[in-house]
N, C-alpha and C positions, 0 to 999 in steps of 0.2 A: 520296686521290680513290677513289670508290667505282667499281664497274665502269661503270656507267653513265656516268659521267663520263670515265672512260678511253677508252671507245670515240667520245668526241667529241674532234674536233681542231677548234682555234682557226683563222680565216680566216687568222694570220698562219704557223701552221702548215704548212697546206694550200699558201700561197702558196709557202714554202720548200721544202717537199717534191716540189713540181711545178716549181719554178723560174720562177713568174711573180710577178705584182705583186698585192697587194690591190684594186687599181683593177679589173684584169682581171675577178674574182672578183666584184665589186661590179656590174661592168657587165653580166655573166652574168645576176644578179639582176635589173638593171633592165629588161633585155630577156624576162624572165618564162623564161629556159631553166632555173632552178632557184630553190629558195628555202633558206634557212638552215633547219637542223632545230631549233636553237635560237637565240633571241636574248634576251640579258641587257637587263631592260628599264631596269635602272638605268644600265648602261653602254653598251648598242648593241652589245656584242659579239655577234659571229656565231659560231657551231659548227656542225660538219657531223658526219655519221656517214659511215660507210664507202661506204654506195650514192650518197650527193651528191660524195664524193671522186670515186667511179668517174666519175661523171658529167661532173665538171668536166674530170677529165682527159681523157675522149673529147670532148668540145667544144674543148676545147685543140688535140689532136690534128688534128680535122676543120679547125679554124680555120688551124693553121700549113699546111694541105694547100691552102689558098687558098680554101675556103668562106667566104661571109659568115655573119654569125649568123642573118641573115633565112634563109640557104639550109639551116642546121643546124635552125632552129627546123622549118622546113617538112620535114627530113628525119625530126625525131622525131615529126611530127605525121602522116607518110605523105601529104602534099599536095602531095608534089613529085614529078616525071618523074624516075626513077631514072638512065634510062640515060643523060642528058647529064652529069650527075656523075660517072657512072664514068669516060666520056671524059675529062673534066678530070684525073680523078685520076690515069689511066694516064699522064699525061705526067710524073708525079714518080717513077718506078719504086721506090725503098729502101723508104722508110716506108710509102709508099702501098700496097704490095702487100697489107698488112694490111687496108688499110680496102676496097681494090677487092675481095677475097674476101667482106668484110661485105655490102657493097652489092650484090653479085651473088646473094649468098644472100636478101637482102631483096626482089630482085625476084621470085624464084620465090613463087607464091601458095600451094602447099601441098607437102607431102612428096613427092617423087617416089623417096626411098630410093636415090638414084643412088650407087654407092659409088665411092670414090677411094683409090689407092695415092698418098699424099704423102710428101713428106721435111719432117720438122719441125725447123727451123733449131736448133742450139745457143745454150744461152742460160744466163745467171745468174739464180739463184733464190733465194730466201727461201723455206725451207721448213718445215712444221710439220706434224706427225704425230699425230695422234687418232683416236678411235674416234667414229662419228658414227651413230645407226641410222636417221635420218631426214633428208629434205632439209630440214626446219626445223632442224634442228640443224647442219648444213651451212652454212645461212645465218649462223646464230648464229656459229657458230666463225670463218666469214671476216669478220663485222662487228667481231668481238674482234682477229683477227690482221694486217687490212691496215692500220689505224692502225699498229700496233708497227712494220711493215716499214718504212712510209712516212717515218715519223718519223726511223728510223734510217738509211736507205738511198736513199730516193728512189724513182725508177720509171724503167725502160727504156722509152720511149714507142715505140721500134721492134718492139717485141714485144706479145702478148697481155698484157693488166695481170694475170690471174690464171687458174690453172686447178688442177683436182684430179685427183689421179690415186690409183689402188689397185689392189691385187693382185687378180686374177681370183678366186682362192680365198680370198678375204676381203674382200668388197667395202665393209665398214662399217669398212676400216681406211684411213681417209682421208689423203692427204699435200695440204695445202694449197700451194701454190706461185705465189709473185708474182714477176713480171719486175723486177730489180732491176739498177742498171747493171753492165757488166761488169767493172769494177775493184772492185766490192764485196769487202770481206773482213770477216769476223767469224761470230758466232754464228748457226747456222741458214742460213748459205750455203752454196750447192752449184753446181757446174758440171756442166750436162746437156750429153751431147753431141748431135749431129745424130741423129735418129732416123727408120727407116722407119715409115709405119702406115698402115694399113687404116681408114679412116673414112666417115662419113657426116656430112652437114649435117642437122641436127635441129631442124625448126619446131615447137616446142609446150612445154608444161610440162614441168619437169624430173621428174616423178613417172613419166613414161612411158618416161623413159630405159633402164632396166634391160632393158625388151622389145626396145630400139632394139640394145644391148649384146649380147644374147644372137643377134639377128640376125645381127651383125657375126660371133660366134663361130662361128655355125653356117656361115655363107658361108666363112670362112677356111679350116674343116677341111675342107669339099667341095671348095674349091680349092686345098687343100695347102699353105696358109700355114702356116708355124713361128712359132706364137705366143711373145713372151716373157711372157706372163703378167700384162701390165700393161694398165688401162685409164686413158685420160685423157678428162675433159670439159673442152674448151678453151670458154670463153664468149665467144661473138661479141657477143651482145646479151642481156639479160635485164633484171630487174626496176629498175635504175638508170634506163633508157631507157624503159621501157612498163610499163604496168599490167595488158596484157592477154597472157597468157602464149602465145597462138597467135603473137605476135610475138618470143619468145624465139628465139634461135637459138643452137644448142651445136654444136660440133664432136666428135664422139663418136669416138675413135681409139682402136684396138689397137695395141700396139707389135709389131711383127714383125720377124723376122730379114731 
């Protein structure tokens, strides 16, 4: 199997890793929520890249939280009033907290650079670390790593699907971290403790995030925060959901003592 083929997951592999049926995925296609990245003309088999897998997972989470497929389509199109959706989600506290945070960020029309001190919950992750000098390299690494992790361990839908983490003194040494079920054991599995973080929810393209990180560092130093020397980019919304970078939402977080 060549590198391109290894990035593709069959509809059966996607269904198994997410704990859903093939029929559910086909229904999403029928509703024009996604399309297969590759279709085998002879057999009709469908294959998906990591971006599509991410979108399927997000659709399923929103659907499990009580949203109809029409609601989800309007959500992706930006044609619905977000506030009533937030109010519905607030009734389901545990898993919903992640999506409430996302929706509240979507309501904001531009960056207000409001800083937050938050507690990032403990979680079990699949971690791979390698150097990446550009945003495009990071995207390519994720597209390689996501299928490997999902095939072997599945996904913890109560957490953000993935984030990257790197030391402040070496921003190109990237750890790619995917949320996996808490009981996961094996190669590249790590359990992260609860962490305190200073963060900004940033709305725009990834290329400008270093400026946001530096702004956070300056604020932390000015206000006496003791930094642990690590930055995380936690992805709330990005290319799997949107083509316009202005609609990307990234939680840029500095871990603090």
